[in-house]
C-alpha positions in Angstrom: 0.0 0.0 0.0 2.9 2.4 0.8 4.4 1.8 -2.6 1.0 2.4 -4.2 0.5 5.6 -2.2 3.9 7.0 -3.1 3.2 6.2 -6.8 0.0 8.1 -6.8 1.6 11.1 -5.1 4.5 11.0 -7.6 2.1 10.9 -10.5 0.1 13.8 -9.1 3.2 15.9 -8.6 4.4 15.1 -12.1 1.0 16.0 -13.6 0.8 19.2 -11.7 4.3 20.2 -12.8 3.6 19.3 -16.4 0.3 21.3 -16.3 2.0 24.4 -14.9 4.8 24.3 -17.5 2.5 23.8 -20.5 -0.3 26.1 -19.3 1.9 29.1 -19.6 2.7 28.3 -23.2 -0.5 26.9 -24.7 -3.8 28.5 -25.5 -6.5 28.6 -22.8 -8.7 25.6 -22.4 -12.0 25.4 -24.2 -14.8 26.1 -21.7 -17.1 23.3 -20.5 -14.4 20.9 -19.3 -15.3 18.2 -16.7 -13.0 17.5 -13.7 -10.6 14.6 -14.4 -11.8 13.9 -17.9 -11.7 17.4 -19.3 -13.2 17.5 -22.8 -12.9 13.8 -23.5 -16.7 13.7 -23.9 -16.3 16.1 -26.8 -13.0 15.0 -28.3 -11.1 11.8 -27.4 -7.5 12.2 -26.5 -5.0 14.9 -25.5 -5.5 17.0 -28.6 -5.4 20.6 -29.8 -7.8 22.1 -32.3 -6.6 25.0 -34.5 -8.8 27.2 -36.8 -6.6 30.2 -37.3 -5.5 30.1 -41.0 -1.9 31.3 -40.3 -1.5 29.0 -37.3 -2.7 26.1 -39.4 0.0 26.8 -42.0 2.6 26.9 -39.3 1.6 23.5 -38.0 1.3 22.1 -41.5 4.9 23.1 -42.4 6.4 22.3 -39.0 5.0 18.8 -38.6 4.7 16.6 -41.7 3.8 13.4 -39.8 0.1 12.6 -40.0 -1.7 11.5 -36.8 -1.9 7.9 -35.9 -5.5 7.7 -37.0 -4.2 7.7 -40.6 -2.4 4.4 -39.7 -5.8 2.7 -39.8 -5.7 3.2 -43.6 -2.2 1.7 -44.1 -3.6 -1.7 -45.2 -5.4 0.1 -48.0 -3.2 3.0 -49.0 0.1 2.0 -47.5 2.7 4.4 -46.2 5.4 6.3 -48.2 8.2 6.6 -45.6 10.2 9.0 -47.8 7.3 11.3 -48.6 9.4 14.4 -49.4 11.6 12.5 -51.8 8.7 10.8 -53.6 6.9 14.1 -53.9 9.8 15.6 -55.8 9.8 12.6 -58.1 6.1 12.8 -58.8 5.7 16.6 -59.4 6.5 16.3 -63.1 3.5 14.1 -63.6 1.3 17.0 -62.7 3.0 19.8 -64.7 0.8 22.1 -66.7 2.0 20.6 -70.0 0.9 17.1 -68.9 -2.4 18.4 -67.6 -3.1 20.2 -70.9 -2.7 16.9 -72.6 -5.7 15.5 -70.7 -8.1 18.2 -71.9 -9.4 15.9 -74.7 -10.3 13.2 -72.1 -11.9 15.8 -69.8 -14.1 16.8 -72.7 -15.1 13.3 -73.8 -15.8 12.3 -70.2 -17.9 15.4 -69.7 -20.0 14.6 -72.8 -20.4 11.1 -71.5 -21.8 12.4 -68.2 -24.2 14.7 -70.1 -25.5 11.6 -72.1 -25.8 9.5 -68.9 -27.7 12.1 -67.0 -30.1 12.6 -70.0 -32.1 9.6 -68.6 -33.1 11.8 -65.6 -34.4 14.8 -67.5 -37.9 15.9 -66.4 -38.2 13.0 -63.9 -37.8 14.9 -60.7 -35.2 14.6 -58.0 -32.4 12.0 -58.4 -29.1 11.2 -56.8 -26.6 12.8 -59.2 -23.7 11.8 -56.9 -24.0 8.3 -58.3 -23.3 9.8 -61.8 -20.4 12.1 -60.7 -18.7 9.3 -58.8 -18.7 6.9 -61.7 -17.6 9.5 -64.2 -14.8 10.7 -62.0 -13.5 7.2 -61.4 -13.4 6.5 -65.2 -11.7 9.9 -65.8 -8.9 9.3 -63.2 -8.3 5.8 -64.7 -8.1 7.3 -68.3 -5.9 10.2 -67.5 -3.6 9.7 -64.5 -3.5 5.9 -64.9 -3.8 5.5 -68.6 -6.3 2.6 -68.4 -9.8 2.6 -69.8 -12.4 1.1 -67.5 -15.4 3.0 -68.9 -17.2 -0.1 -70.1 -16.3 -2.2 -67.0 -19.4 -1.2 -65.0 -19.2 -4.2 -62.7 -15.6 -3.5 -61.6 -16.4 0.2 -61.2 -19.5 -0.3 -59.2 -17.8 -2.9 -57.0 -14.9 -0.4 -56.4 -17.3 2.5 -55.5 -19.2 0.4 -53.0 -16.0 -1.1 -51.4 -14.4 2.4 -51.1 -17.5 3.7 -49.4 -17.6 0.8 -47.0 -13.9 1.2 -46.3 -14.3 4.8 -45.3 -17.1 3.7 -42.9 -14.7 1.1 -41.4 -12.1 3.7 -40.8 -14.5 6.0 -39.0 -16.1 3.3 -36.9 -12.7 2.1 -35.8 -11.7 5.6 -34.8 -14.9 6.1 -32.8 -14.6 2.8 -30.9 -11.4 3.4 -28.9 -11.1 -0.3 -27.9 -10.5 -1.1 -31.6 -7.5 1.2 -31.7 -5.5 -1.8 -30.4 -4.4 -3.9 -33.4 -4.7 -7.1 -31.2 -8.4 -6.5 -30.4 -9.2 -5.2 -33.9 -7.7 -8.2 -35.6 -10.3 -10.4 -33.9 -13.2 -8.1 -34.6 -16.0 -8.4 -37.2 -15.0 -5.0 -38.5 -11.6 -6.3 -39.5 -13.3 -9.0 -41.5 -15.4 -6.4 -43.2 -12.1 -4.5 -44.0 -10.5 -7.5 -45.5 -13.5 -8.0 -47.9 -13.3 -4.4 -49.0 -9.5 -4.6 -49.5 -9.8 -7.6 -51.7 -12.0 -5.5 -54.1 -10.0 -2.3 -53.8 -6.6 -3.9 -54.3 -8.0 -6.0 -57.2 -8.8 -2.7 -58.9 -5.3 -1.2 -58.4 -3.5 -4.4 -59.2 -5.5 -4.7 -62.4 -4.6 -1.1 -63.4 -0.9 -1.7 -62.6 -0.7 -5.1 -64.3 -2.4 -3.7 -67.5 -0.3 -0.6 -67.7 3.0 -2.3 -66.9 2.4 -5.0 -69.6 1.7 -2.2 -72.1 4.8 -0.3 -71.0 7.1 -3.3 -71.2 5.7 -4.3 -74.6 6.2 -0.9 -76.0 9.7 -0.8 -74.6 10.5 -4.2 -76.2 9.3 -2.9 -79.5 11.2 0.3 -79.3 8.1 2.4 -78.8 7.3 5.1 -76.2 4.7 4.2 -73.6 1.6 6.1 -74.5 -1.8 6.8 -72.9 -3.1 8.5 -76.0 -1.9 11.8 -74.7 1.1 13.9 -75.7 2.8 13.5 -72.3 3.4 10.8 -69.7 0.6 10.0 -67.4 1.1 9.6 -63.7 1.4 5.8 -63.8 3.8 5.9 -66.8 6.1 8.1 -64.8 6.0 5.7 -61.9 6.8 2.8 -64.1 9.6 4.6 -65.8 11.1 5.6 -62.4 10.6 2.0 -61.2 12.0 0.2 -64.2 14.7 2.6 -65.3 15.9 4.0 -62.0 14.6 1.6 -59.3 12.9 4.5 -57.4 9.8 2.5 -56.6 9.1 -1.2 -56.1 5.8 -2.8 -57.2 4.2 -2.4 -53.7 5.0 1.3 -53.6 3.6 1.8 -57.1 0.4 0.0 -56.1 0.1 2.2 -53.0 0.5 5.3 -55.1 -2.1 3.9 -57.5 -4.5 3.3 -54.6 -4.0 6.8 -53.3 -4.4 8.3 -56.8 -7.6 6.5 -57.5 -9.3 7.3 -54.2 -7.9 10.8 -53.9 -8.5 11.7 -57.6 -12.0 10.5 -58.0 -13.9 10.7 -54.7 -12.9 14.3 -53.8 -13.8 15.8 -57.2 -17.0 13.8 -57.5 -18.1 15.2 -54.1 -17.2 18.8 -55.1 -19.2 18.4 -58.3 -22.1 17.0 -56.3 -22.1 19.9 -53.8 -21.6 22.5 -56.5 -24.6 21.3 -58.6 -26.7 21.4 -55.4 -25.6 25.0 -54.7 -26.1 26.1 -58.3 -29.6 24.6 -58.3 -30.4 26.3 -55.0 -29.4 29.8 -56.2 -31.2 30.7 -59.5 -29.3 34.1 -59.8 -26.0 32.2 -59.5 -27.0 29.8 -62.2 -28.1 32.5 -64.5 -24.8 34.3 -64.1 -23.0 31.1 -65.0 -25.1 30.7 -68.1 -24.4 34.2 -69.2 -20.7 33.6 -68.8 -20.9 30.4 -70.8 -22.9 32.1 -73.5 -20.3 34.9 -73.8 -17.6 32.3 -74.3 -19.4 29.6 -76.4 -22.4 31.3 -77.8 -24.8 28.5 -78.9 -21.9 26.3 -80.0 -21.6 22.9 -78.3 -17.9 22.7 -79.0 -15.3 21.3 -76.7 -13.8 23.3 -73.8 -10.3 24.5 -74.6 -7.4 25.6 -72.4 -8.2 29.3 -73.4 -11.9 28.8 -72.4 -10.9 27.6 -69.0 -9.0 30.7 -68.2 -12.1 32.8 -69.1 -14.5 30.8 -66.8 -13.9 33.2 -64.0 -17.3 33.2 -62.4 -17.7 29.4 -62.7 -14.4 29.0 -60.8 -15.7 31.4 -58.2 -18.7 29.2 -57.7 -16.5 26.1 -57.3 -14.3 27.9 -54.8 -17.2 29.2 -52.8 -18.8 25.7 -52.7 -15.5 24.2 -51.4 -15.3 27.0 -48.8 -18.8 26.3 -47.5 -18.5 22.5 -47.9 -14.8 21.6 -47.6 -14.6 18.0 -48.7 -11.8 17.2 -46.1 -13.1 19.4 -43.2 -10.4 18.4 -40.7 -6.8 17.1 -41.0 -4.6 15.9 -38.1 -0.9 16.1 -37.5 1.2 14.6 -34.8 3.2 17.2 -33.0 6.7 15.8 -32.9 8.1 19.0 -31.6 7.0 22.2 -29.9 5.3 24.5 -32.4 5.3 28.3 -31.8 2.1 29.9 -33.1 1.2 33.6 -33.2 0.1 33.8 -29.6 0.8 30.3 -28.1 3.1 27.4 -28.2 1.9 23.8 -28.8 3.9 21.3 -26.9 5.1 18.1 -28.5 3.6 14.7 -28.0 0.0 15.2 -28.9 -2.4 15.6 -31.9 -3.2 18.8 -33.5 -6.5 18.9 -35.4 -6.7 21.6 -38.1 -10.4 22.4 -38.7 -10.7 23.5 -42.3 -14.4 24.0 -41.7 -13.5 26.5 -39.1 -10.7 28.1 -41.2 -13.3 28.7 -43.9 -15.5 30.5 -41.4 -12.8 32.5 -39.6 -13.6 36.1 -38.6 -11.3 37.3 -41.4 -13.9 36.2 -43.9 -16.2 38.8 -42.5 -19.7 38.9 -41.1 -21.1 37.0 -44.1 -18.8 34.0 -43.7 -21.8 31.6 -43.4 -23.4 32.9 -46.6 -22.9 31.4 -50.1 -21.5 34.3 -52.1 -19.4 33.4 -55.2 -19.0 37.2 -55.9 -16.6 37.5 -53.0 -14.0 35.7 -55.2 -14.2 38.3 -58.0 -12.7 41.1 -56.0 -9.4 40.7 -54.0 -10.6 43.4 -51.7 -13.5 41.3 -50.4 -11.2 38.3 -49.7 -9.3 37.7 -46.4 -5.8 39.3 -46.3 -4.3 35.9 -45.5 -3.9 33.5 -48.5 -4.2 30.7 -45.9 -7.8 31.4 -45.3 -8.8 29.0 -48.1 -7.6 25.4 -47.4 -9.8 23.3 -49.6 -6.7 21.5 -51.0 -4.9 21.5 -47.6 -2.0 23.9 -47.2 1.7 24.0 -46.7 4.2 21.5 -48.0 1.7 18.7 -48.2 -0.9 20.6 -50.3 -2.8 18.4 -52.7 -0.6 17.6 -55.7 -3.7 17.2 -57.9 -5.1 20.7 -57.3 -4.7 22.0 -60.8 -5.9 18.7 -62.3 -9.1 19.0 -60.2 -9.9 22.5 -61.3 -9.4 21.7 -65.0 -11.5 18.6 -64.8 -14.4 20.1 -62.7 -14.6 23.3 -64.7 -14.8 21.4 -68.0 -17.5 19.1 -66.6 -19.6 21.9 -65.3 -19.3 23.9 -68.6 -20.7 20.9 -70.5 -23.5 20.1 -68.0 -24.7 23.6 -67.6 -24.8 24.2 -71.4 -27.3 21.3 -71.6 -29.3 21.3 -68.3 -31.0 23.7 -65.9 -30.6 22.5 -62.4 -33.0 22.7 -59.4 -32.1 21.8 -55.8 -32.5 22.9 -52.2 -29.3 22.9 -50.1 -31.2 23.6 -46.9 -32.5 20.1 -46.9 -29.1 18.5 -46.9 -28.0 16.4 -43.9 -24.3 15.9 -43.8 -22.0 13.3 -42.3 -18.3 13.0 -41.8 -16.6 9.7 -42.8 -13.1 11.0 -43.5 -14.7 13.2 -46.1 -17.7 15.5 -45.8 -20.6 13.8 -47.5 -24.4 14.1 -47.6 -26.6 11.7 -45.6 -29.7 12.8 -47.5 -31.3 15.9 -49.0 -28.8 16.4 -51.8 -30.9 15.3 -54.8 -31.3 17.6 -57.8 -33.7 17.9 -60.7 -32.7 18.7 -64.3 -34.4 20.0 -67.4 -33.1 20.5 -70.9 -32.1 24.0 -71.8 
């Protein structure tokens, strides 16, 4: 008993000392804490939440290691231990010259989406998200991966369902703290569900890699350049070249990159398009202004969207940005603090998790009193935007900003330009009920109706 009593006293003294040291440095505690458990009922763990745009950038650049929660996704997406080195190797695959070469695919896929959605004209509300997801998955396979799965509806639908289920698995494991232990989790029914999903997901990426690698080696054998039908190398071609010619990647690392590209390249843009169409359908004046801009550029011509056209779609891009501000697809990111981080007014001490709430960043006071309102016009005048460039973090910020940002804008603007030249959209964003399963998604109320123009 004496040893136990001394241990309790020693622990109490240590905790008191640690609290006094850190409390002078760190921001004041959020009100509403409960004795002994603090805010555990609101947020599990010894964590910090940051919503100031500039402080978020500081954390993003100081601590590149993602929180342990992301380890739950390792069986799916793997882990790139030399992230900084790989990023430098991959940057050329997303250069403007390469992306310009994809414009033909963006146009053909947008026309495909217009044709597919024609079945819904005049039939009332429908789930357009099912259409944007399928189309975005096909587009990412055609462009970044150089593989055509447009006609493989079974494989695509299986992948979509498995990806959705996998996101649910990750969130459920995070919410049930006892499943954080690998030992307990490995015996759970949730782990069995994960394995079933992974079989489908990895089958997709392995099929992509096997198909493209065979084509690459065959072309090399015959003295031809690997080609995806575009003028420049696609993402996967660069990976294969770096792997085969320079040994920079092994097959497992390539598959992990393919998995990350498929999920990151199709699900995010599909969700942005889904939300954007809901907002356009909810604000008739916004829709009319988009139509005016499209008419000024294209007239009554149903021609393809060119690189020059994209630079003129200023208001359409403003609508996209405002939608992503109001509905950030990844509303929160987490970093492990492996060092003390000095913010503007406080210091975050090492050894804990920092949550950066993009949702809060996009509603920070620097956005003004109308931060909660959907106002695309704010993007047309720099004077109406926050003074800090970090106030918009839809593609993350800092050194780990999304490598596919430009790709996403080109693809989404092209898609919307085609859709809105053919259809008038109706929706009501106030009916949407949202959920968070890694990404921000609708639970219900997001359906739209379309009519031919």
